[in-house]
Every structure is written in C-alpha cells, then in structure tokens.
N, C-alpha and C positions, 0 to 999 in steps of 0.2 A: 216394505213387505215384514208382515209378523206372522212366525210360524211357532206352535205352541209345544211343548215337550210332549204333553198328553194328546195325541193326533187322533183318538178315538172319541174323547169328549169335548175336546176344545178345537176352534176352527182356525184356517190360516186366513188373514186379514191384507188387504193391500191399500193403502191410504194414497190416494192419487195426489203427485207433487204440483198441486195447482195455483197453489198460493202461499208465498213465503211468510214466515213470522218473524218480526224482529223482535229482539229481546225486551223492547220495551213494551210490546202487545201481551207477553207472556204472564204477568200478574193478572191482569184481568181475564184473561183465556183460563188460567189455572184456577182461579176463583170460580167460574163458572162450570168448569169439568169435576173439581172435587165432590159436589153435592152429586152428580150422576154417577160419579165413579164410586162412591160409596154405596149406592143402590145396586149398581153393577156388580161389585165386588164382595157384597155380602154373601152370596151362595158359596164362594169359594177362598173368602179371606179364612184364614185359620183362625180358630176360637181362642186359642192360646199359645204362648211360648212353648217349645219343646223344653222340656226340663232334662238337667243332666243326667237323672236316673233313668229318663225315656230314652234318651240319646244312646247311652251304654248299652241298655238292652237290644236297640236296635243292631248296634255294631256285633254284639255277641251272637245273634240271630244270624247276621251276615257271615261272619267268621265262620259259624258252624256250616253254614251253606256252602262256603268255599271249601272246607274240611271234608265235607261230603262229596266234593267232585261236581255240584250242581252249577256253582260258579267260578270263575277265574278273578274277576273283581266286581266290586258293586260301589257304586257313589250313594251315599246316604247323606241327605240333607235336613236340615233343621230350620224351623221358624224361629225368629226374634221379632216380637212385637213390642212396639214402643208406642205408647198412649200420648201422641204430641201432634200440635196442629203444624203441620210441614210447611215452610216458606217454600214453595217449589222453586220459585227463580232464583232465589240466593243459593239455595242447595244444588241447584243445576249449574249455576257459574262456578261454585265452590269445587264442584267435581270436575269442569272442565279445566280449571286453575291447577288443581294438584294432581289432576292424570293426564296432562296433554298428549301421551302416546297411547291412552286407550280411547276406545270408542264411545263416547258419553252420549247418552240417548234419554230421550223421554216421549212417552208416545201414549194416546188415549184413541178407545174406540168405545162405543156404547156397549160393546161385548167383552172387552179384555179388561176395560178399566185403565186407571192410570199407572204406569209403570216410569221408574227411572232406574238408571244404572251407568255402570262404567266399566265395561268389557275390556279384558286384556288378550282376550282370544278370538282371532279370525276363525270362522267356520270356512268359509270359501269365497275367493275373489275371482271375478272372470275378465279377461281383458283381452278382446278379440278372441284368439284361438287358444290363449294362454289362461291356465288355472294356476292359483296359488292357494295355499293352506298352512296349516301349523299342528303338530302335536304338541300340547301344552298341558303337561302333567307332572306330578311330583310336586311336593309344597315343603318348603322350609321358612322359618322366620328370615324376614329380610336382611338382619344383622348377624346371621349365624355364620360362622367359620368352619362348619362342620362338612367333612366330604358327604357326598350323596350316599345314602345305604341302598341296600339291595332293593329295599320293598318300594321307594321312589322310583329308582332304577327301572324295575319291572312294571310298576305303574305307568311308567314313561311309554315303555317300549309297547305295552299292550295299545295303546292309543296310536302309536307309530305304525304298527303293523297293520291295525285295522284301516287306517285311510288309505297307505299304500295298496292294499288289496281292493279297496272301493275305485280307486284310480286305475286299474290294472283293468278291472269288470268295463271301465268305460274305455279302455285302450286308450290313455290319455298319457303313456308312458312317464310315469312318475320317476322324480329324480329327487333324493333325500339328501340335505345338507348336513353338516356336522351338529351335534347337539350340543347346545350352550345353556347358561343359566342366565335367566332375565328376572329383574324386579318388577313387581305389580305392587305398589303401594308398600302395605305392611310386611308381604310375604314375597317370596321368588320362587320361580319354578323351572322345570328342565324343559327346554323348547328345541324343536327340531322344523326347520321350515322345510317344505314339500312343493313342489312345482310339477306340473304337466303340460302337454300339449296335443293338441289333437286337430288335424287339417279339416275334420268333420263337426267339429263341434259348433252346436248351436244353443240359442238361448232356452229353449224346452229340454234341450238334454242337460244343460249345465244345473238348470233349475232342478232336474231330477236327480242329479250328484246330491246338491246341496240336502234335499229332504232326505236322501237315502244316508246321507253322512250322519244327518242330525237326527236323535242326540249321539254324540259321538261316545266311546266308552269313556272319554273324559267327563261327562256329565251323566252317563248311565251304568256302564258296566261292559263285561264281556262274558259270555256270549251277549250280545245287546238283547235279544228280544227276552230271555231269561232274566238279564238283569232289571229290564224294565219291569217284568212280573213280578220279581222280588221287591222292587221300589213300592208298587202299586199294593201290595200286601204288607207292607212293614212300615212304610212312612204315614203319619195318621192324616197328615195335610196334602190336600192336591197341589201339585206344582204348577198348574196352569201354564204361564208363559215362561217361568223360570226353566232353564235348561234347552230351552227351543233357540229359535234366532230371530235376529231382526237387522234389517240393512236397507241399501238403496239400491234400486234400479236406474240406469240411465235411460236416455233416449235411443241410444245406439246399441242397447241389449247388454251392455256391460252391468255388473254388479259388485257389492262388496257386503258380505253378510258376517256377523258377529255373534257368537254364542250370547245368550240372553243370561249372563252370571253377574255376581256383584250387583245385585240388582234387587228393588224391593217394589211392594205393591202398596198405593196410596189411597187413603179414605181421607175424609175433613177432619177426622178426630184420630188417626193413628196411620202407622206405617207395619209393613211386614217386611221384614229383609230375610232373604234366604241365602244360607250358607251351607255348604256341603263338602265333603271329602271322600276319596276314592279308598275303600276299604279292602285291604287283601288279606291273604291266610294270617300272616303276622302282625297285623293291626293293632294299636295299644289304644286302648277306649280314652284314656286321660290325655294322649299325644293328639288323638283325631278331635277331641273336644276343644283343645286349643288352636288348634289348625282353624276350626270353623269360627273360633273366638277373632281370629288374626284376620281373616279374610272379611269377616263382618265391618271390622275398623275401617275398611275403606270407603264404606257408606257412612258410618257413625262418625266417624271424624269430620265429615262435610255436611252433617245434617243440620241445619238452621231453622229453630222453632219461630212461628209467627209472633209478633209482639203485641 
C-alpha cells in the first residue's frame, strides 16, 4: 500500500502481492522501470536542488508564522538532486546492509514513479486487535553527547500528544512507554512507543486510523491542516509520496506501515533525495540545514552509480 503526503493531488495505490521478485531479477526489472519512471516523474521531479538561501528563507517564514501563533510546529523539507545513473540493485542491497533495523523499500507504479528509502519510523502496525506505533521526533548527530534541549523535547512531545489523541478517538486505550534515544544512521532521535487495544478493531477501522495519522506532526507539523497548508505555500517542490507512508497488508488483515522518509525519487539520469526537519519558534537556520545534511547521508552514503 502506497499513500502519498499530498492526498489532494496524488492517489493511493495498492500493489497486489501476486509474484515474488528475487534479488537476481531486480537488475533487469529496474532497467525496464527507470525509463518509464523518468516519464512518470517528469511532472513532479523537482527542477533543481534547494539552495541554502532558499531553505533559510523558508525557515524564517515558518518561524515568523509560529511567532504569530498560526502554527506550533512545521516540518520544512528540501530537495537534493544528484545527476547520476543509479545502480538500483546495489544501492538497495547497501541500504539493507547498513540499516538492518530500518524498513528498506523500493516501489514503482506507472503513476508514482520509482522510489527507494530506508525508513526508521513506524506509522502504524496492526496485529489482531492490537495496534502499535511510535512518536519519533527531535534530532541530534549520532555521535553527540549533548543533553536534549527544550526545542527537541517539545518537538517530540507535539508528535506524542497528537498520536495519543488519535488513538483515543478510536477508543484504542493508548499506553505510552518511556521516551528514549534511538540511532538512525548518521542521526539519533527521541522515541516513545505507543500501543493500543480494541475488541472491535477491524481492518477498515485500522486503515482509517493510519490515513488519519498520516502525515503525523513529525512530517507535517501542528496543527496539522494549517501546517500542511503552510508547506504547500512555502516549499517550491511537490512532496508527492515523501512524507506519506508505505507498507504491507497480510492475508489475515494485519499490516505494518512505515513513514516514507529517508527516501528518494529515481529517474534514469538522476535522483532526488528529500530531507526535512521540524521547525519550532526557536529554530536556528544553520542547525536546521546541517540536520537535513546529516539525514540525507543515510542515502548518500549507500548510493552506487552504474559503471
């Protein structure tokens, strides 16, 4: 199941799990897809990378909006374009090797184009009558020894409060565990695990919760609708599937969905990596830029070009 960030302009797609693909078949399949993906993505593939000056201006506009009380938090992303011919198979295997605890994905449809990523963030899982998710927000360099500051703690708590409220709306009796630090490649985040249980839980109800959760404040902001409106009027590039979610539904109606982040859109002659950060009222432009640089290395460090 592939659900976009922008549900107004992009559609949800389900790819039937009818035919397994072995890793040996992936190179030939990828070469067939890249040509089609280039045509598909041409309408929403960003024309250029976001410059430092452009990103700083977006952050300043966002901080101003927060200062005026229009927003509490907003996630601003940038596009990083590399003019390369990507070796899809080798890059995918590198991501699997380097990030064994992430959800490494690669999907293609004639409407979405070809995407690849290594997501550290669960959107929602369903196992019988049980639901689990996580609040994952706040970022530091992976090797930092600094205490978490108020900006990152509040950024995390905004996400946590939002998810708990959505579980309560479903009467899923949410329980939150302790908040702890997790490493995700070159960065680390604050994480709180959340679980819920409902005797009346059905697949349609759980799917509705997943689509209502997405995009969470970790990928949009808060209040969510105002944050999405601000993003649409501030970012020069369409996010398409970046910030939405992707995952598998099993035959018995259980599922595991992951947020589409640490991801890239692929054409035959280039890739676009999307990287963003949560902006609060006290955000610093230089620190936010460096955060997006670190997050982008999740993919950049694993990219293999065709020989």
